[in-house]
C-alpha positions in Angstrom: 13.6 5.4 -4.5 13.9 7.0 -7.9 14.8 10.4 -6.5 17.5 8.7 -4.4 19.0 7.1 -7.5 18.8 10.4 -9.4 20.5 12.2 -6.6 23.2 9.5 -6.5 23.7 9.9 -10.3 24.0 13.7 -9.9 26.5 13.7 -7.0 29.5 13.2 -9.3 28.4 16.2 -11.3 27.9 18.3 -8.2 31.3 17.2 -6.8 32.9 18.5 -10.0 31.5 22.0 -9.6 34.2 24.6 -8.9 33.9 26.8 -5.9 35.7 30.2 -5.8 36.7 32.4 -2.8 37.3 36.1 -2.9 37.4 39.1 -0.6 35.5 42.3 -1.5 36.5 45.9 -0.9 35.0 45.9 2.6 37.0 42.8 3.6 34.2 40.4 3.6 34.9 36.9 2.3 32.6 35.5 -0.4 32.2 32.1 -2.0 30.5 31.3 -5.3 30.5 29.1 -8.4 31.4 32.1 -10.7 34.8 33.6 -10.3 35.0 37.3 -9.4 38.0 39.5 -9.8 40.8 38.1 -7.7 38.9 34.9 -6.9 40.9 31.7 -6.1 39.6 28.2 -6.5 38.7 26.3 -3.3 39.0 22.5 -3.1 35.9 21.1 -1.5 36.1 17.6 -0.1 33.0 15.7 1.0 32.8 15.3 4.8 32.8 11.7 6.0 30.5 11.4 9.0 31.2 8.5 11.2 28.2 7.3 13.2 28.7 6.1 16.7 27.3 2.8 18.1 24.2 4.5 19.5 23.4 6.1 16.2 23.9 2.8 14.3 21.7 1.0 16.9 19.0 3.7 16.6 19.0 3.4 12.8 18.8 -0.3 13.1 15.8 -0.1 15.5 14.1 2.4 13.1 14.7 0.0 10.2 13.2 -2.9 12.1 10.2 -0.8 13.2 9.5 0.3 9.7 9.9 -3.2 8.3 7.5 -4.5 10.9 4.9 -1.8 9.9 5.4 -2.7 6.2 4.9 -6.4 7.1 1.7 -5.5 9.0 0.5 -3.5 6.0 1.2 -6.4 3.7 -0.7 -8.8 6.0 -3.6 -6.5 6.3 -3.8 -6.1 2.5 -3.7 -9.9 2.1 -6.4 -10.4 4.7 -8.6 -7.8 2.9 -8.0 -9.5 -0.4 -9.0 -12.9 1.1 -12.1 -11.3 2.7 -13.1 -9.8 -0.7 -12.6 -13.2 -2.4 -14.7 -14.9 0.3 -17.4 -12.3 0.0 -17.3 -12.7 -3.8 -17.8 -16.5 -3.4 -20.6 -16.0 -1.0 -22.3 -13.5 -3.4 -21.9 -15.8 -6.3 -23.5 -18.7 -4.3 -26.4 -16.5 -3.2 -27.0 -15.3 -6.8 -27.0 -18.9 -8.0 -29.5 -20.0 -5.3 -31.7 -17.1 -6.2 -31.5 -17.8 -9.9 -32.5 -21.5 -9.2 -35.5 -20.4 -7.2 -36.6 -17.9 -9.7 -36.5 -20.5 -12.6 -39.2 -22.3 -10.8 -39.8 -26.0 -10.4 -40.6 -28.1 -7.4 -38.4 -27.8 -4.4 -38.4 -30.1 -1.3 -36.7 -31.0 1.9 -36.6 -34.3 3.7 -38.4 -34.5 7.0 -37.4 -36.5 10.1 -38.7 -39.8 8.5 -36.8 -39.1 5.3 -39.9 -38.3 3.3 -40.0 -35.5 0.8 -42.0 -32.4 1.9 -42.5 -30.0 -1.0 -42.3 -26.3 -0.5 -45.4 -24.3 -0.9 -45.6 -21.2 -3.2 -45.6 -19.0 -0.1 -42.4 -20.7 1.3 -40.7 -20.4 -2.1 -41.6 -16.7 -2.3 -40.3 -16.2 1.3 -37.0 -17.9 0.4 -36.7 -15.7 -2.8 -37.3 -12.6 -0.7 -34.8 -13.7 2.0 -32.1 -14.5 -0.6 -32.7 -11.1 -2.4 -32.4 -9.3 0.9 -29.2 -11.1 1.8 -27.8 -10.3 -1.7 -28.8 -6.6 -1.2 -27.2 -6.4 2.2 -24.0 -8.4 1.6 -23.2 -7.8 -2.1 -24.4 -4.5 -3.3 
């Protein structure tokens, strides 16, 4: 985009450049920006190119195609950002659970009758190991 703007800014300077035409001793015609002996200035006018309907339609199709690809890229980037945020939330929750288990204390679950059943040391160690493994696999 910047190069296009730079080119657009330089076009008036290029349009002001003087072109000279001269014929050498062998009869060959030459053009250049520096006048030679017997050179005459040449007026150079920019050529206006009219595009036909097919060309305009093709350009329009190309623009729609590239805009669709840009939109797909934006959506993919947004989905990736959402997935990273979700993974970060999951990792944070896993780290908090592991930290709670490593602090120690008595942990329990309620059985079918609603009574507390306390975890044994082996069950706590298995839970810690499982959380550490999940953290390693998903977050590091």
